[in-house]
C-alpha positions in Angstrom: -27.2 -0.6 0.1 -24.4 0.9 -2.1 -25.5 1.8 -5.6 -23.5 0.3 -8.5 -23.4 1.9 -11.9 -21.8 0.7 -15.1 -19.7 2.6 -17.6 -22.6 3.6 -19.8 -24.4 5.2 -16.8 -21.3 7.1 -15.8 -20.9 8.4 -19.3 -24.5 9.6 -19.2 -23.7 11.8 -16.3 -21.0 13.6 -18.2 -21.1 16.3 -20.9 -20.0 15.5 -24.5 -17.0 17.7 -25.3 -16.0 19.3 -28.6 -12.2 19.0 -28.9 -12.2 20.3 -32.4 -13.8 23.5 -31.1 -11.1 24.0 -28.5 -7.8 22.8 -30.0 -4.6 22.6 -28.0 -1.7 24.8 -29.0 1.3 23.0 -30.5 3.7 23.5 -27.6 1.4 22.4 -24.8 3.4 19.3 -23.9 4.9 21.0 -20.8 1.4 21.3 -19.4 0.4 17.6 -19.7 -3.2 18.6 -20.5 -4.1 16.9 -23.7 -6.9 15.2 -25.6 -6.7 11.5 -25.9 -6.5 10.7 -29.6 -6.6 6.9 -29.6 -8.9 4.5 -27.7 -7.0 1.8 -25.8 -7.5 -1.5 -27.6 -9.3 -4.2 -25.7 -10.6 -1.9 -23.0 -13.0 -3.6 -20.6 -15.2 -1.2 -18.7 -15.5 -1.8 -15.0 -18.5 -1.1 -12.8 -18.3 1.5 -10.1 -19.9 1.9 -6.7 -21.0 5.1 -4.9 -19.1 5.3 -1.6 -21.8 7.5 -0.1 -25.6 7.9 -0.6 -25.9 9.7 -4.0 -28.3 12.6 -4.0 -27.1 14.8 -6.9 -28.0 13.8 -10.4 -25.4 16.2 -11.8 -22.6 16.7 -9.3 -20.2 19.6 -9.9 -17.3 17.2 -9.4 -17.0 13.4 -9.6 -14.1 11.8 -7.7 -13.2 8.3 -8.7 -11.0 6.2 -6.3 -9.4 2.8 -6.4 -6.5 1.0 -4.7 -3.2 0.6 -6.6 -3.1 -0.7 -10.1 -6.8 -1.2 -10.5 -7.0 0.7 -13.8 -7.7 4.3 -12.9 -5.6 5.8 -15.7 -7.0 3.4 -18.3 -10.5 4.4 -17.4 -9.6 8.1 -17.4 -8.0 7.9 -20.9 -11.0 6.0 -22.3 -13.4 8.6 -20.9 -11.2 11.3 -22.4 -11.4 9.7 -25.8 -15.1 8.8 -25.7 -16.3 12.2 -24.5 -13.7 14.3 -26.5 -12.5 16.1 -23.4 -8.9 16.9 -22.2 -7.1 14.9 -19.5 -4.4 16.4 -17.2 -1.9 13.8 -16.0 -0.5 15.1 -12.8 2.1 12.3 -12.6 3.9 14.1 -15.5 3.2 17.6 -14.3 5.1 20.1 -12.2 4.1 20.5 -8.6 0.6 22.0 -8.3 -0.7 24.7 -6.1 -2.7 27.9 -6.2 -3.4 29.1 -9.8 -2.1 25.9 -11.3 -5.5 25.3 -12.9 -5.6 28.7 -14.6 -2.0 28.2 -15.5 -2.5 24.9 -17.3 -5.3 26.5 -19.3 -3.1 29.3 -20.4 -0.3 26.9 -21.3 -2.6 24.6 -23.3 -4.9 27.0 -25.3 -4.4 30.1 -27.4 -5.1 33.2 -25.4 -8.4 33.8 -27.2 -9.6 30.2 -26.5 -9.2 30.2 -22.7 -12.3 32.3 -22.1 -14.6 30.3 -24.4 -13.2 27.0 -22.9 -14.0 28.1 -19.4 -17.4 29.2 -20.5 -18.0 25.8 -22.0 -17.1 24.2 -18.6 -19.5 26.5 -16.8 -22.3 25.8 -19.3 -21.9 22.0 -19.1 -20.5 21.6 -22.7 -17.1 20.4 -21.5 -15.3 18.9 -18.5 -11.8 18.2 -17.6 -10.3 14.9 -16.3 -7.5 15.1 -13.8 -5.6 11.9 -13.1 -2.9 10.8 -10.6 -3.9 13.1 -7.7 -2.0 10.9 -5.2 1.2 11.4 -7.2 0.6 15.1 -7.2 0.1 15.2 -3.5 3.5 13.8 -2.6 5.2 16.6 -4.6 3.8 19.4 -2.5 2.8 20.5 1.0 -0.7 20.0 2.3 -1.3 23.8 2.0 -0.2 23.8 -1.6 -2.4 20.8 -2.5 -5.4 22.2 -0.7 -4.9 25.5 -2.6 -5.0 23.5 -5.8 -8.3 21.8 -4.8 -9.7 25.1 -3.7 -9.0 26.6 -7.1 -11.0 23.8 -8.7 -13.8 24.4 -6.2 -13.8 28.1 -7.2 -14.1 27.2 -10.8 -17.3 25.2 -10.3 -18.9 27.4 -7.7 -22.4 28.5 -8.7 -22.6 26.2 -11.8 -24.9 23.1 -11.5 -23.1 21.0 -14.1 -20.3 18.5 -13.9 -17.0 20.2 -14.7 -14.3 17.9 -13.3 -13.6 14.2 -13.1 -10.8 13.4 -10.6 -8.9 10.2 -10.2 -6.6 8.9 -7.5 -6.0 6.3 -4.9 -8.5 5.7 -2.1 -6.8 7.7 0.7 -6.3 10.9 -1.3 -9.8 10.7 -2.9 -11.5 10.5 0.5 -9.5 13.5 1.7 -10.5 15.5 -1.5 -14.1 14.5 -1.1 -14.2 15.8 2.4 -12.5 19.1 1.5 -14.9 19.7 -1.4 -17.8 18.9 0.7 -16.7 21.4 3.3 -16.4 23.9 0.5 -20.1 23.3 -0.3 -19.3 21.7 -3.7 -21.7 18.9 -4.7 -19.3 16.0 -5.1 -19.9 12.3 -5.9 -17.3 9.8 -4.6 -17.2 6.5 -6.5 -14.8 3.6 -6.4 -13.8 1.3 -9.2 -15.0 -2.3 -8.6 -12.9 -5.4 -9.4 -14.0 -7.0 -12.6 -17.0 -9.5 -12.4 -16.7 -12.9 -13.9 -17.7 -12.0 -17.5 -15.5 -8.8 -17.4 -12.6 -11.0 -16.2 -13.1 -13.4 -19.2 -13.3 -10.5 -21.6 -10.2 -8.9 -20.1 -8.1 -12.1 -20.3 -9.2 -12.6 -24.0 -8.2 -9.0 -25.0 -4.9 -9.3 -23.2 -4.1 -12.6 -24.9 -4.9 -11.2 -28.4 -2.8 -8.1 -27.6 0.2 -10.3 -26.5 -0.1 -12.5 -29.7 -0.2 -9.4 -31.9 2.8 -7.7 -30.3 4.9 -10.8 -30.4 3.8 -12.0 -33.9 2.4 -15.2 -32.5 -0.3 -17.0 -34.5 -3.7 -16.7 -32.9 -5.5 -19.8 -31.5 -9.2 -20.4 -31.0 -10.1 -18.9 -27.6 -13.5 -20.5 -27.9 -12.1 -24.0 -27.8 -13.0 -26.4 -25.0 -9.3 -26.8 -24.1 -8.7 -23.1 -23.7 -11.9 -22.5 -21.7 -11.1 -25.4 -19.4 -7.6 -24.1 -18.8 -8.8 -20.6 -18.1 -11.6 -21.7 -15.8 -9.3 -24.1 -13.9 -6.8 -21.4 -13.2 -9.5 -19.1 -11.9 -11.1 -21.8 -9.9 -7.7 -22.7 -8.3 -7.3 -19.1 -7.4 -10.7 -18.9 -5.9 -10.2 -22.1 -3.8 -6.9 -20.7 -2.6 -8.4 -17.5 -1.5 -11.2 -19.2 0.4 -9.0 -22.0 1.8 -10.4 -23.4 5.0 -11.9 -20.1 6.1 -15.6 -19.7 6.6 -15.2 -15.9 6.9 -14.6 -15.0 3.2 -17.4 -13.4 1.1 -17.7 -12.9 -2.6 -16.4 -9.4 -2.5 -13.1 -10.6 -1.0 -12.8 -13.2 -3.7 -13.5 -10.7 -6.5 -10.8 -8.4 -5.1 -8.3 -10.9 -6.3 -10.1 -12.7 -9.2 -11.1 -9.3 -10.7 -7.8 -7.5 -10.1 -6.4 -6.4 -13.4 -2.7 -7.2 -12.7 -3.6 -10.7 -11.6 -5.6 -11.2 -14.8 -2.6 -9.8 -16.7 -0.3 -12.4 -15.4 -2.7 -15.2 -16.1 -3.2 -13.8 -19.6 0.5 -13.9 -20.3 0.7 -17.5 -19.2 -2.2 -18.5 -21.4 -0.9 -16.5 -24.3 2.5 -18.3 -24.2 1.0 -21.7 -23.8 0.4 -23.9 -26.9 -0.7 -27.1 -25.1 -3.8 -26.2 -23.0 -4.4 -29.9 -22.2 -1.0 -30.1 -20.4 -1.7 -26.8 -18.6 -5.1 -28.0 -17.5 -3.6 -31.2 -16.0 -1.1 -29.1 -14.0 -3.9 -26.9 -12.5 -6.1 -29.9 -11.8 -3.4 -31.1 -9.4 -3.2 -27.7 -7.8 -6.9 -27.5 -7.3 -6.8 -30.5 -5.0 -4.2 -28.9 -2.8 -6.2 -27.4 0.1 -3.1 -25.8 1.6 -2.3 -23.7 -1.5 -2.6 -19.9 -0.9 -3.6 -17.5 -3.7 -0.1 -15.9 -3.4 1.6 -19.3 -3.9 -0.6 -19.8 -6.9 0.4 -16.5 -8.3 4.0 -17.4 -7.7 3.4 -20.6 -9.7 1.9 -18.5 -12.6 4.9 -16.1 -12.6 7.5 -18.9 -12.4 5.6 -20.9 -15.1 6.1 -17.8 -17.4 9.8 -17.5 -16.5 10.4 -21.2 -17.2 8.5 -21.0 -20.5 10.5 -17.9 -21.4 13.7 -19.8 -20.6 12.7 -22.7 -22.9 11.5 -20.5 -25.7 14.4 -18.1 -25.8 16.9 -20.9 -25.7 15.3 -23.1 -28.3 14.2 -20.5 -30.7 16.6 -17.6 -30.4 19.8 -18.3 -28.6 20.8 -21.9 -29.1 20.4 -21.9 -33.0 22.6 -18.7 -33.2 25.3 -20.2 -30.9 25.2 -23.9 -31.9 28.3 -23.8 -34.2 30.5 -22.2 -31.6 29.2 -24.6 -28.9 29.9 -27.6 -31.2 33.5 -26.3 -31.8 34.1 -26.1 -28.1 32.3 -29.3 -27.3 29.8 -27.5 -25.0 26.2 -28.5 -24.7 25.0 -27.5 -21.2 22.1 -25.3 -22.5 19.8 -26.0 -19.6 21.8 -23.9 -17.2 21.3 -20.7 -19.2 18.6 -18.0 -18.6 17.2 -19.6 -15.4 14.3 -17.9 -13.6 16.7 -16.4 -11.0 19.0 -15.1 -13.7 16.1 -13.6 -15.6 15.0 -11.9 -12.4 18.4 -10.3 -11.8 18.7 -9.2 -15.4 15.2 -7.7 -15.3 15.9 -5.9 -12.0 19.0 -4.4 -13.5 17.2 -3.2 -16.6 14.1 -1.8 -14.8 16.2 0.1 -12.2 19.0 1.1 -14.5 21.6 -0.8 -12.5 24.9 -1.5 -14.2 25.3 -5.2 -13.6 28.2 -6.8 -15.4 28.2 -10.2 -13.7 25.1 -12.4 -13.3 27.0 -15.4 -11.9 25.6 -14.7 -8.4 22.1 -15.3 -9.7 23.3 -18.2 -11.9 26.6 -19.8 -10.6 26.8 -22.0 -13.7 27.8 -19.0 -15.8 31.2 -19.1 -14.1 31.9 -22.6 -15.6 31.1 -21.5 -19.2 34.0 -21.1 -21.7 34.8 -17.5 -22.3 33.7 -17.5 -25.9 30.4 -19.2 -25.1 29.7 -16.7 -22.3 30.6 -13.8 -24.6 28.3 -15.0 -27.4 25.5 -15.7 -24.9 25.6 -12.1 -23.6 25.6 -10.7 -27.1 22.7 -12.9 -28.3 20.6 -12.2 -25.2 21.0 -8.4 -25.2 18.4 -7.6 -27.9 15.9 -10.1 -26.5 15.7 -9.1 -22.9 13.7 -5.8 -23.5 11.0 -8.0 -25.1 10.6 -10.1 -22.0 6.9 -10.6 -21.1 7.5 -9.0 -17.7 8.2 -5.7 -19.5 6.4 -3.0 -21.4 8.2 -0.4 -23.5 11.3 -2.5 -23.0 12.2 -1.1 -19.6 9.1 -0.9 -17.3 7.3 -3.6 -15.4 4.3 -4.8 -17.4 2.1 -5.0 -14.3 2.3 -5.0 -10.5 2.3 -8.8 -10.2 5.5 -9.1 -12.1 7.0 -6.0 -10.5 6.1 -7.1 -7.0 7.6 -10.6 -7.6 10.8 -9.1 -8.8 11.2 -6.6 -6.0 10.2 -9.1 -3.3 12.8 -11.4 -4.7 15.5 -8.7 -4.5 14.6 -8.1 -0.8 14.5 -11.7 0.2 16.8 -13.8 -2.0 20.6 -13.9 -1.3 21.4 -14.6 -5.0 20.1 -11.2 -5.9 22.2 -9.3 -3.4 23.7 -7.2 -6.3 20.3 -5.5 -6.8 19.3 -5.3 -3.1 20.4 -1.8 -2.1 19.2 -0.2 -5.4 15.8 -1.8 -5.0 15.5 -1.0 -1.3 16.3 2.7 -2.0 13.8 2.8 -4.8 11.0 1.2 -2.7 11.5 3.9 -0.1 11.4 6.8 -2.6 8.4 8.8 -3.8 8.9 7.3 -7.3 7.6 3.9 -6.2 3.8 3.4 -6.3 3.1 0.8 -3.7 1.2 -2.5 -4.4 -0.2 -4.9 -1.9 1.3 -7.7 -3.9 4.8 -6.7 -2.8 4.0 -7.6 0.8 2.2 -10.8 -0.3 5.2 -12.1 -2.2 7.6 -10.8 0.5 6.0 -12.8 3.3 5.7 -15.9 1.0 9.4 -15.8 0.2 10.4 -15.2 3.9 8.3 -18.2 4.8 9.9 -20.4 2.2 13.4 -19.6 3.5 12.1 -20.3 7.0 12.7 -16.7 8.1 9.9 -14.9 9.9 12.1 -12.0 11.0 11.8 -8.8 9.0 14.7 -6.6 8.6 13.9 -3.3 10.4 14.4 -1.3 7.2 11.8 -3.5 5.4 9.0 -2.8 7.9 7.9 0.5 6.4 8.1 -0.8 2.9 5.9 -3.7 3.7 3.5 -1.7 5.7 3.0 0.9 3.0 2.6 -1.9 0.4 -0.2 -3.3 2.4 -1.7 0.1 3.0 -2.0 0.7 -0.7 -4.8 -2.0 -0.8 -7.1 0.2 1.3 -10.6 0.8 -0.1 -13.6 2.7 1.3 -14.8 -0.5 3.0 -11.6 -1.8 4.5 -8.6 -0.2 6.3 -5.2 -1.4 7.4 -4.1 -1.4 11.0 -0.4 -1.8 12.2 0.9 -2.9 15.6 4.6 -3.2 16.5 5.0 -4.4 20.1 8.6 -4.0 21.3 10.4 -3.2 24.6 9.9 0.3 26.0 12.7 2.6 25.0 13.2 3.7 28.6 14.2 0.1 29.5 17.1 0.4 27.1 18.1 3.8 28.4 18.0 2.8 32.0 18.8 -0.9 32.2 20.2 -2.5 29.1 22.5 -0.2 27.1 22.2 0.6 23.4 23.8 -2.5 21.8 21.4 -5.2 23.0 19.0 -6.6 20.5 15.4 -7.3 21.4 12.9 -9.5 19.6 9.8 -7.5 18.6 6.5 -8.7 17.4 4.2 -7.0 14.8 0.8 -7.5 13.3 -0.9 -6.1 10.2 -4.6 -6.4 10.4 -7.4 -5.6 8.0 -10.5 -3.8 9.4 -13.8 -4.0 7.6 -16.4 -1.3 7.7 -20.1 -1.8 6.8 -22.4 0.4 4.8 -23.0 2.5 7.8 -19.3 3.2 8.1 -19.1 1.2 11.4 -16.3 -1.3 12.1 -17.5 -4.8 11.4 -15.5 -6.9 13.9 -17.0 -10.2 12.6 -15.1 -9.7 9.3 -12.0 -8.0 10.5 -9.0 -10.3 10.5 -5.3 -10.7 10.8 -3.4 -10.4 7.5 0.0 -11.3 8.8 2.1 -11.5 12.0 5.9 -11.0 11.9 8.9 -10.6 14.1 11.9 -8.4 14.0 15.1 -7.8 16.0 15.7 -4.3 17.2 18.3 -2.3 19.1 18.5 1.5 19.5 20.9 1.6 16.6 18.3 0.3 14.1 15.9 2.5 12.1 12.4 1.9 10.9 11.3 4.3 8.1 7.8 5.1 7.0 8.1 7.0 3.7 4.7 8.6 2.9 2.1 8.0 5.7 1.4 6.3 9.0 -2.2 5.7 10.1 -4.1 3.4 12.5 -0.9 2.3 14.1 0.2 1.4 17.6 4.0 1.2 17.8 6.4 0.8 20.7 10.0 0.2 19.6 13.4 0.7 21.2 14.9 2.2 18.0 14.8 5.3 15.7 11.6 5.9 13.7 12.0 8.0 10.5 9.0 9.7 8.9 9.4 10.8 5.3 11.4 10.4 2.1 12.3 12.6 -0.9 8.7 13.8 -1.3 7.4 17.1 0.0 5.1 16.0 2.8 4.3 13.2 5.2 0.8 12.4 6.6 0.6 11.2 10.2 -2.7 9.8 11.5 -5.5 9.4 12.3 -5.3 7.0 15.2 -1.5 6.7 15.8 0.3 6.0 19.0 4.1 6.0 18.5 6.7 5.5 21.2 10.3 5.2 20.1 13.9 5.7 21.2 14.4 8.5 18.6 12.1 10.3 16.2 13.6 11.7 13.0 11.5 13.9 10.6 12.8 14.1 7.0 10.2 15.9 4.9 9.7 19.6 4.5 6.1 19.4 5.8 4.2 17.2 8.3 0.4 16.9 8.2 -1.2 15.5 11.3 -4.7 14.1 11.1 -5.7 13.7 14.7 -9.3 13.5 13.9 -11.6 11.3 11.7 -10.8 12.4 8.2 -14.2 11.7 6.8 -17.6 10.2 7.4 -16.6 7.1 5.5 -14.3 5.7 8.3 -15.1 6.1 11.9 -12.1 6.3 14.3 -12.9 5.5 17.9 -9.9 7.5 19.0 -8.3 9.4 16.2 -5.7 11.2 18.3 -2.0 11.2 17.3 0.4 10.7 20.2 4.2 10.6 19.9 6.7 9.8 22.7 10.4 9.7 22.2 13.6 10.0 24.2 15.3 11.9 21.4 14.3 14.0 18.4 15.9 15.2 15.1 14.4 17.0 12.2 16.3 17.3 8.8 14.2 20.3 7.6 12.5 23.1 9.5 9.0 21.8 10.0 5.9 23.5 11.4 3.3 20.8 11.5 -0.2 21.4 10.0 -2.5 19.8 12.6 -6.1 18.8 12.3 -7.6 17.4 15.6 -5.8 16.1 18.6 -2.0 15.9 18.6 0.4 15.5 21.5 4.2 15.0 21.6 6.8 14.4 24.2 10.6 14.4 23.8 13.6 16.3 25.2 13.1 19.8 23.6 9.5 19.4 22.6 8.6 22.4 24.8 10.2 24.7 22.2 8.8 26.1 18.9 7.0 24.8 16.9 6.2 21.8 19.1 5.5 23.6 22.4 1.7 24.0 21.7 1.4 20.2 21.3 3.8 19.1 24.0 2.6 16.9 26.9 5.5 16.6 29.2 3.6 14.5 31.7 3.8 11.5 29.5 7.5 10.7 30.1 9.0 13.4 32.1 6.2 14.5 34.4 6.4 14.9 38.1 6.0 11.4 39.5 6.5 10.8 43.3 9.4 8.5 43.0 11.2 6.0 40.7 9.2 3.0 41.9 5.8 4.8 41.3 7.0 6.0 37.9 7.9 2.4 37.0 4.6 1.0 38.3 2.7 3.6 36.2 4.7 2.7 33.1 4.0 -1.0 33.6 0.3 -0.4 34.2 0.0 1.8 31.1 1.9 -0.6 28.9 -0.3 -3.5 29.9 -3.4 -1.6 29.1 -2.1 -0.1 25.8 -1.2 -3.6 24.6 -5.0 -4.3 24.5 -6.8 -3.6 21.2 -10.3 -4.0 19.7 -11.3 -7.7 19.7 -13.6 -9.7 17.4 -16.0 -10.2 20.3 -16.1 -6.5 21.1 -14.3 -4.5 23.7 -10.6 -4.5 24.3 -8.6 -7.7 24.5 -5.2 -9.3 23.8 -3.8 -12.8 23.6 -2.6 -14.1 27.0 0.9 -14.8 25.8 1.3 -11.3 24.4 0.4 -9.7 27.7 2.5 -12.0 29.8 5.7 -11.6 27.7 8.8 -10.1 29.2 8.8 -7.0 26.9 5.4 -5.9 28.4 5.9 -6.9 32.0 9.6 -6.2 32.4 10.2 -8.5 35.4 8.8 -9.1 38.8 7.1 -5.7 39.3 5.1 -6.1 36.1 4.2 -9.7 36.8 2.9 -8.8 40.3 1.0 -5.8 38.8 -0.7 -8.0 36.2 -1.7 -10.5 39.0 -3.2 -7.6 41.0 -5.2 -6.4 38.0 -6.5 -9.9 37.4 -7.4 -10.3 41.1 -9.3 -7.1 40.9 -11.0 -8.2 37.7 -9.8 -5.2 35.8 -8.5 -7.8 33.4 -10.4 -11.1 33.0 -9.0 -14.2 31.2 -11.4 -15.8 28.8 -10.0 -18.6 26.9 -6.6 -17.4 25.5 -7.5 -13.7 25.7 -7.3 -11.1 28.5 -10.3 -8.8 28.4 -10.6 -5.3 29.8 -13.6 -4.8 32.1 -14.6 -1.1 31.9 -16.8 -1.3 35.0 -14.0 -2.7 37.2 -11.5 -0.3 35.7 -13.8 2.7 36.5 -14.2 1.3 40.1 -10.5 0.6 40.9 -8.5 3.1 38.7 -11.0 5.6 37.5 -9.4 6.0 34.1 -10.1 4.8 30.5 -7.9 3.2 27.8 -8.2 6.5 25.8 -7.0 8.5 28.8 -4.1 6.2 29.5 -3.1 6.4 25.8 -2.7 10.2 26.3 -0.6 9.7 29.4 -3.2 11.0 31.8 -3.4 10.2 35.5 -6.4 10.0 37.9 -6.4 10.3 41.6 -8.0 6.9 41.8 -5.2 5.3 39.7 -2.6 7.1 41.8 -4.1 5.6 45.0 -4.3 2.2 43.3 -0.7 2.2 42.3 0.5 3.5 45.7 -1.5 0.7 47.4 0.1 -1.8 45.1 3.6 -0.5 45.9 2.9 -0.6 49.6 1.6 -4.1 49.4 4.9 -5.2 47.9 6.9 -3.4 50.6 4.7 -3.3 53.8 
């Protein structure tokens, strides 16, 4: 049973600092190590859970993880203020590496204070908070980042007190925990829990008061029956939408949404803007009765309610009164066409991304019909009000990830926002963007509403990494893209032909024993895309737990320093292109928290290109195969037998490829073992014609595959008898004498 602690318990584990005793020097802004001098108003403390069995009362280092936008930095700043200790924000810092820690101390304190400060750390009279470790990781190579963590480890070595509190997203924190554990540092790994019901109520109330104060809106009574009914109805609707008709949803899954700070932020803005709670309650009573409503659709309704409310308020209170005399002179009164939700979306995208947009008539065609003087006055009146939009903070940044994700998904999916599209797409692929699961949620909702289930190839990586950002210690994301083999294009079809390709993003749940819980694991979404060898799919930061077969180019990397590949990746593509300066391959289970049945990383490609000179840093099992992979630095990992090995003849080679493809299409199934939907085995991209169809029939006849309901299941005993090879061995391109005899017998039976 995982142990949960509250904020007070966490604080009790930490030293009380003395910031007055160790003041910062005046010019320490470049170091980004500072004391927090003001407590955030309305802070609501979350609970935390130990990810592993806790044994140390006073760990040397505490690592706190969470998925994106949960509130890590808010918690870090609050602890910094409450305990009078410095906080180092790595998102604002230069790239870290060896000696960065000692360097930041020298930059932040007078020379005669550095020694006493370090002594206070060692004695348990002070500790340091380090935030944004995930953002620091993308700026440097794996070696540089590991050197930085090793420096922290050297600092705490031999001292049985807590000296550092580290914050980051789930993936990087699990890696840091493993590294520190290997260095014999006593380390606690905790994760921030979603807010419980009372915490959610408190958070909403604090955000409403904050909104009213910032916008000079008179405060209402939040203890009124009308307000409480509205608030509870919204949350009940959201809960019902999460559960839907599923009987496989537990309270933790519901809390992940109902207790997610950005979701509560958006609800708070809607409630803060509303002056008629009775009317709002009636609206959500109708939604509560809609059993088909998803939680993403409900969030869309919340967001668009705010946009419509903003349209009405800005027009009636700010814009129309200032323009009324000019409008009367020109006999113009079409106010309702101004500042529509789509127009607001485009204006906000332009402001957030610093895009120079001079014409918003694509987003709002009615602007073209306005008299020139009215249009000019409208733009002048609107300019000072746009930075105060409720979707923004500090006048130019998204206020939370719900609003941000809605805006960016709109730019990717909606034709009227084409003017922002390329800017947004490039930003989402860059290291500057911090992924949120909500982007993929809104994206698939919008695609569904425009009746388009086909992803653009250049969106696949964006959407995958958006979903990946939601990973926690108890659930992981799996990706499958099932397209035509690249050899088929090379040999049979030519490069211009487009092929329909299917994909799946699945959520895998792990129990308290770190074992995969197939009873809870489920499909998040299925999608299709159209691919030719001229298309490109780019994964910007990492690729893990993925099975990809595509007839196009796959790019790994962006403008950051490094890319993480693995564990558990099988990638087969027409061309592989590496962009980053470093590649880290995790071909082994990265920690004890997540068990990988087969963590090996295997890459097959017909062609290869690397933008920078890369010597991969490899942990565990890694094999590659492409033309030229037998040269430095890939030679030690090359497995030429996969694609270009010595096969007896073309027909045998084709039979082996078909057999291997059929088997590799299988994946872990909810009933255990390996299985795949019947239709996804029998499709043309897997079987590739008559030979594949006959080979599948032979495998069924020999009961290597057995059809149960709508799934083909792999039968290990029969496979061992007839082909003498496992799924894992086939994944690595291996061959057995038994399989060779089996395929030769199959070929001879076709041509006696």
